[in-house]
N, C-alpha and C positions, 0 to 999 in steps of 0.2 A: 504494499499500499504505499503513495507517492506521503507526501508533506501536504501537498493540496489536497488530495483525495480525504486523507484523516479527518483534516482541518474541517471539509464540506461533512463529512460524518458527522462530526463531533456537533456543530451547527444547527442538526436536526432534530427537530423534534421529536422523541420518542417516549413510548412506555416507561420509564422508573427502572424496572428491572428489569431492562436491557443489561442497566449497568455502563462497564468499561472493557467487560469479559468481549473482547474482537467476535469467538466461538458464540457465544450468545449474543450479542448485536446479528451477527449477521441470520443465525435462526429469527429473532426475532422480525426483520428486515424480510427475508425470504420464504419465511413457510410459515408463524406464527400467526393464525386466525386467517388465515388464507383456505378458502375452498379447496378443496379434495372428494375428490368422486371414485377415486382408482381404487379398486378394493387391495393389490400391490400395499401402495403405499397407506390405506386404513391398515393394512396387518402388519406393520415395520412399528406403526405406533402403537397398537394392540402390543407386540411387542417391549417395545420402550418404554412405555407406558406404567405397563406392569411391572420389570424390571424397576420401576424407581421408587415404589410403593415405600415410603421409610427412610428413603433420600432425596438428595437434594437436583434438582432440571438439569442442570451444569455435571454434575458426576453421572450422569445415562449419556450426556450429550456430548460429552470429552470419550466416551466409550462409542461412539455409536459406529462408529466402522468396526470395532471386536466384535460388535453385536453383526453388524452384516457379513462380516466373514463365518464368523461362530455357527452362524443362521442362516449360513446359503443362498445369504442373499436376501433373507427376510419371503423366501418361496414357501408359501403357505405348504403345499403337497410335500417337499421334502423336509419340512419340520414336524408336519403332523408323521412322518414316517418315521422320525428316530428311533433309536431302539435305547438298552439300557447302556449300550456301549458307548453310544454318542450321549447320553447321560455325562459318563461317566471324561467322556474326554471332553465335554461343556466343564464340569467338576474342575478343571488343569487350567484352562483358558483363562489367563489373567488378562486378557483385552475385555473381558465381560464379569458382571457382578455373580462373584460363586455361590448362588444359594440355591440348593440342594431343592428345594419347595418352588421359589420359581423359575426353576431350567424346566423341573416338572410339569410346573403350569404352565409354561409356554408351549409346551408341546400335547397337553391334553385343549389348552386354549386353540389350537391349531386346529386338532381334529373337529371343535365345536365351530370355529370359523367356517371350514370348508361344508356343517351341515347345515348351518344358516344361509350359505350359497345355495346351494341344493334347492333351500325352500323359499326363499326370498328371491331369488336371481342371482344376486349379489348381496353385498356385506353390505352398499353402500345403502340398497333399496330398504334391508331392515333397520341400518340409524336411521336412516331420515321418514321409516313408516313414524315414530318419537318423534318428527318437528311437526308444528304447526303448518301445516297448506304442503308439510313436504318441503320445505326452508329452512335456510339458516337465520339467525337474529341474529341482529347486526344490533348489540348494545352500545348506547350512547350515553348510557346514565355515569360513565366514570367510573362505577365503582367496580369493582373482577369480584365476585363470588367464588366461593368453594366449593358449591353445589347449587345443582337447580332442584326443582321439581324433575324437568324433564332428565337430568342426566339421573335422580332416584328411579325414574321408572327403568331407564334398560339398563344401569346395573343392577336393579332386583329382575329386569328379565333374564337378562344373563347369566348370574348367580342361580335362577331357577334353573335354566338349561348349563348349571355346569361351569363355564366359567372361574375363576379363580383370578385374587391380585385385578380386579377391577372394583371396585368399590365406587359409591357415588363419585369421590372426590378426585378418581382415579380418571374416572369416566370422565367427569366434567374435562378435565387438562386435555383426555382424547380428543375432546369435544372442542376445546379451544386451539389443538393443533392441529386438527385437520379442515378449521374453520366452518364448524358445524355454527360454534357461535362468534362472531369476530367481539374480541373483547377489549382491543387496542382502545385508548385513552381517547376520549373524544379529538385531542388537541395534537394526537400521534401523527408525525407525516407518513405512518402507513394504516393509518385506519381504512 
């Protein structure tokens, strides 16, 4: 990054949480709150957000490439077919959070993700079936909740289907990450 572009970036109005970490700024500016309807990306964020449970998002963001390699570039069919040997391989992988329960949940969640695709035609259609008029929400309140009645309903349904590490707070973070809700503050240049 050149000095001129760095100054330009610093002069932009953005959400405070992006801070000064370049990785966080890039994620904020290019991904967070941007509408995604691609099941591959929705699965990637399902894996990443579930891995985040109890940790900071920057911890996961810094390991994103490690997760990409460890979880077959987020190919849901490949992850669903992971074996006990894959679990042991992942438990030794320093590029990810080595939590056995989260690893097992990622594999199980991949199988359930496929079942939802089969039932609804896509995971995207499933998620948007919970949204008012099937559309994303653009939040102009300037208040960023940790969860909403919609994230409550989605996480409750997913839990009933057997998903793990996807409570209402993680679900809402997934909604923010994939643009189901745009929580950029009103004055943010990236709203």
